[in-house]
C-alpha positions as CSV (number, residue, x, y, z in Angstrom):
1,M,-28.0,23.6,38.8
2,V,-30.7,21.9,41.0
3,S,-34.1,22.4,40.2
4,F,-37.0,21.9,42.3
5,H,-40.1,19.2,40.4
6,G,-43.2,20.0,42.4
7,P,-46.7,21.9,42.8
8,A,-47.6,24.9,41.0
9,L,-49.4,28.1,42.1
10,M,-52.5,27.1,41.3
11,T,-52.5,23.0,41.0
12,C,-51.7,22.9,45.0
13,F,-50.8,25.7,46.9
14,A,-54.2,27.6,45.9
15,E,-55.8,24.3,47.2
16,P,-59.9,24.3,47.7
17,G,-60.1,24.5,51.7
18,G,-56.3,25.1,52.1
19,I,-52.9,24.1,51.1
20,L,-52.8,20.2,52.4
21,P,-50.1,19.1,55.0
22,Y,-48.6,16.5,52.9
23,V,-47.5,19.6,50.0
24,E,-46.8,22.3,52.8
25,S,-44.3,19.5,54.8
26,A,-42.8,18.8,51.1
27,V,-42.3,22.2,50.1
28,R,-40.6,23.3,53.5
29,A,-38.4,20.3,53.7
30,A,-37.1,21.2,50.1
31,L,-36.7,24.7,50.0
32,F,-36.9,25.7,53.7
33,D,-35.0,23.1,55.7
34,G,-32.6,22.1,54.0
35,D,-31.6,18.8,55.0
36,A,-31.8,15.4,53.4
37,V,-35.0,13.8,53.7
38,E,-36.5,10.3,53.4
39,L,-39.2,10.5,51.0
40,T,-43.6,9.6,51.7
41,A,-46.0,8.9,50.1
42,S,-49.1,11.3,50.5
43,P,-52.3,9.6,52.7
44,E,-54.7,10.6,50.2
45,W,-55.2,11.7,46.5
46,T,-57.6,13.1,44.3
47,E,-58.0,14.2,40.4
48,E,-61.5,15.8,41.1
49,S,-61.1,19.1,39.8
50,Q,-64.1,22.0,40.9
51,G,-62.7,24.8,38.1
52,W,-60.5,28.1,39.3
53,S,-63.7,30.4,37.8
54,N,-66.1,29.5,40.4
55,P,-65.1,31.7,43.4
56,A,-67.7,29.7,45.5
57,A,-65.1,26.6,44.9
58,G,-62.5,28.1,46.9
59,D,-63.4,27.0,50.2
60,R,-65.1,23.3,49.5
61,R,-62.6,20.6,49.9
62,R,-61.9,18.2,46.9
63,R,-63.3,14.4,47.3
64,W,-59.6,12.6,48.2
65,W,-59.3,8.9,48.3
66,T,-57.0,6.7,50.5
67,N,-53.6,6.1,48.6
68,P,-52.7,2.9,48.7
69,G,-49.0,4.2,48.2
70,W,-45.9,3.2,46.4
71,V,-45.8,0.3,44.2
72,W,-41.9,-1.3,44.2
73,L,-42.1,-3.1,40.4
74,Q,-39.0,-4.6,40.6
75,G,-35.2,-4.7,41.9
76,D,-33.6,-5.6,45.2
77,A,-30.4,-4.0,45.8
78,A,-30.4,-0.4,46.7
79,V,-29.3,2.4,44.2
80,E,-27.9,5.6,44.9
81,G,-27.8,8.0,42.3
82,E,-28.6,11.9,41.1
83,L,-32.1,12.5,40.1
84,I,-32.4,13.5,36.7
85,G,-36.2,13.7,34.1
86,G,-39.7,14.9,34.9
87,N,-42.2,15.2,32.3
88,T,-42.5,12.5,30.0
89,E,-44.0,15.3,26.8
90,I,-41.2,17.9,27.6
91,L,-38.1,15.0,27.8
92,E,-40.0,13.7,24.2
93,M,-39.4,17.2,22.9
94,A,-36.1,18.0,24.3
95,K,-34.8,15.1,22.3
96,A,-32.0,15.6,19.7
97,S,-32.2,19.2,20.7
98,P,-29.3,21.3,22.8
99,L,-31.6,20.5,26.2
100,W,-30.8,16.7,26.7
101,P,-28.3,15.6,28.5
102,P,-25.1,14.3,28.1
103,A,-25.0,10.4,27.9
104,S,-22.4,10.9,31.3
105,A,-25.5,12.4,32.9
106,W,-27.2,9.5,32.8
107,D,-24.5,7.2,34.2
108,G,-26.3,5.4,37.5
109,A,-29.1,8.3,37.6
110,I,-32.4,7.9,39.2
111,L,-34.9,8.8,36.1
112,L,-38.4,10.1,37.4
113,L,-41.2,9.8,34.3
114,E,-44.3,11.4,34.7
115,T,-46.9,11.6,32.1
116,S,-49.6,14.8,31.8
117,E,-53.1,16.0,32.0
118,E,-53.4,14.5,28.1
119,A,-53.1,10.9,29.3
120,P,-50.9,9.3,26.6
121,A,-51.8,6.0,26.0
122,P,-49.7,3.1,27.8
123,Q,-48.9,2.1,24.4
124,T,-46.9,5.8,23.4
125,V,-44.9,5.9,26.5
126,K,-43.7,1.8,25.7
127,H,-42.3,3.4,22.3
128,W,-41.2,6.6,24.1
129,L,-39.5,4.1,26.5
130,R,-38.0,2.3,23.4
131,G,-36.5,5.5,22.3
132,Y,-34.7,5.8,25.4
133,L,-33.6,2.0,25.0
134,A,-32.3,2.9,21.2
135,G,-30.1,6.0,22.8
136,G,-28.6,4.0,25.7
137,V,-30.7,5.4,28.9
138,L,-31.9,2.6,30.0
139,H,-28.9,0.6,30.1
140,R,-27.0,3.8,32.3
141,I,-29.4,4.9,34.7
142,G,-29.7,3.5,38.1
143,A,-33.1,3.4,39.1
144,L,-36.8,4.6,37.4
145,L,-39.4,6.3,39.5
146,I,-43.1,6.5,38.0
147,A,-45.2,9.1,39.5
148,R,-49.2,8.3,39.8
149,P,-50.6,8.8,35.7
150,M,-53.3,11.1,35.7
151,G,-56.6,10.7,33.9
152,Y,-55.7,6.9,33.2
153,T,-57.9,4.1,34.5
154,Q,-56.8,1.2,36.8
155,R,-56.4,-0.7,33.9
156,A,-54.6,1.8,31.9
157,T,-52.5,2.1,35.0
158,F,-51.4,-1.5,35.2
159,Q,-50.6,-1.5,31.2
160,L,-48.4,1.3,31.9
161,W,-46.4,-0.7,34.7
162,D,-46.6,-4.0,32.5
163,N,-45.1,-1.9,29.0
164,I,-42.3,0.0,31.3
165,Q,-41.2,-3.8,32.8
166,A,-41.4,-5.3,29.3
167,V,-39.0,-2.7,27.7
168,L,-36.6,-2.8,30.8
169,A,-36.7,-7.2,30.1
170,E,-35.6,-6.1,26.5
171,A,-32.7,-4.1,27.8
172,G,-32.0,-6.9,29.9
173,R,-32.7,-4.6,33.2
174,R,-34.5,-6.8,35.0
175,E,-33.2,-6.2,38.1
176,M,-33.1,-2.1,38.5
177,P,-34.9,-0.8,40.9
178,V,-38.7,0.5,39.5
179,V,-41.1,2.3,42.0
180,A,-44.2,3.5,40.8
181,N,-47.5,5.6,41.9
182,L,-45.6,8.1,43.4
183,D,-46.8,11.5,44.3
184,Y,-44.6,13.9,42.1
185,G,-47.0,13.9,39.0
186,H,-49.6,16.4,37.4
187,G,-52.5,14.5,39.8
188,S,-53.1,16.0,43.1
189,P,-51.2,16.1,45.7
190,Q,-47.6,16.8,44.3
191,G,-44.5,16.4,46.6
192,V,-41.3,18.0,45.7
193,L,-38.0,16.7,44.1
194,P,-34.5,18.6,44.1
195,L,-33.7,17.1,40.3
196,G,-29.9,17.6,40.3
197,C,-29.5,16.2,44.0
198,R,-28.3,12.4,44.8
199,A,-30.8,10.4,46.4
200,R,-30.8,6.7,47.3
201,V,-33.3,3.9,46.3
202,D,-33.5,1.0,48.5
203,P,-36.0,-1.8,47.7
204,S,-35.5,-4.2,50.4
205,A,-36.5,-1.2,52.9
206,R,-39.0,0.3,50.7
207,S,-37.5,4.0,51.2
208,I,-36.3,6.1,49.0
209,R,-34.1,9.3,51.0
210,M,-32.8,12.2,49.3
211,L,-28.7,12.1,50.4
212,E,-28.0,16.1,49.6
213,S,-30.3,19.2,49.8
214,G,-31.5,20.9,47.5
215,V,-31.0,24.1,49.0
216,R,-26.7,24.6,49.0
217,G,-24.9,26.1,51.7
218,R,-28.0,25.6,54.2
């Protein structure tokens, strides 16, 4: 069963000043168009919060900053695989439970990881990734997608990326494609990823493309 990782009602659909074109386009492409699409970076991003309890803030657009785009941390060869993953804290809760995917589900998969507004420390994420290493997940997956972390300083973001690459080096996976700063996390805006569908990550072309639609029969 395909599940869609993306915006919630209040966090993106009820955007002050109106839904962003990037979000609307992502939702239409994933849920209504039924076509395999090439993913794109949002031209802007923000972490400003206006508070939903203030009616006067409903029409005032939040402050947005220019998005520098995706960061290709490592990898050269293109990889195709099924999208899997999601929020890091939820995945930690699922470990050692019946909800945790079987070993075969990780084979060649493209793993998405995104941290919540609780902003776990980069060192904490490193410990979690070592759990993936110990469980054999990092040896099985084909590529890793890292969302823009919410509530991080630039220094903490760089530490996070360094820690991820350090654990992959421990796993002997320096060749695995890793793409960071994606718009699929707890920050704004949020694109839509159909988990369970196949995608292609191509470091040479600097592209991530869905190979199939999450809407069956369209």
